[in-house]
N, C-alpha and C positions, 0 to 999 in steps of 0.2 A: 384292797382284794377285786380277782377279774371278774366282770360282767358276765356272769353263766348262763346270760338270758342269751348274749350275742354270741355268734358264728365266726370262731375263727379263722383265716385264711393261711392256708400256709402253697405256699409255692414254688417248685424245685427247680431250677434250671436246668433247662437240657444242656446236655452237651454237640458244640455245633457238630454235624454229621459230615462225617469228613468222607467226599466223594473217595470212588473208588479206584478211578486214575491216581488220585493222590496220594490213595492207597497204596496202590503195584507202585510205582514212583518210588514212593518212602521203604517200601519191604526191598525195591531191588537196589538201592541206595545203597540199602544197610546191608546187605548180604554183600555185595560190591565191596565194599568198604571194609568188611571182614572177610576179602578175599576168598569167599565161595565164589559159584556159577552162577548166578541168581535166573538163572534162567532154567535149569534144571533142579534148583531149589525151590523155587515156586511149582512148577513144572511137579516134584513130590507132593508137594502142600497138597493142592489140587487134587491131585489122584488119591494122596492118602486121608488126607483130613487131619494128618498128624503133624503141630502142627516146629516141635521142632523142629524139624525143616527149616523154616525160621528163626533166624536169629536172634536173640531178644536186642542186638544194637539201636538202640535208637527207639526201643520201644515199638520194633515194625513187628514181631509178633503178636505184640496184646490187640494194632492195630490192625492185624490181615484178618486178624482171630473175629473181628467186629462186621466183616463185611463174611456174606455167604459164597459158599467155593463156585456156586451157579452162577453167581454175579460175576465173579472175577472170570472164567472161562468167559461170561455174556462179553463181558469190555474188552476182552483179549481179543474176540473171534470178532466183533465191530470195528477194532483198530486195524485187524490184517485188514479185514474189508476197503476199511475207508482206505487204508495204504494200499490197495494192488486195484483201487479205481472199478471192481462189481459193480 
């Protein structure tokens, strides 16, 4: 019989956080592999919030839904600004 006088410890392992860059890269590749225009599909998702713009291939849809859409826009804008040396 267990000792009911002591506190049990329960530890849930957190999933590793995936960076926005990795998410975008993975989603882009999955869309490309399936023959979609990745730019158009990602824009459609960001504008509408409809996850069906993103393929479920390579778990891309589940992955992109873990990131807030404003975070996606922020990352894309940051990369655009960096690449144009603003």
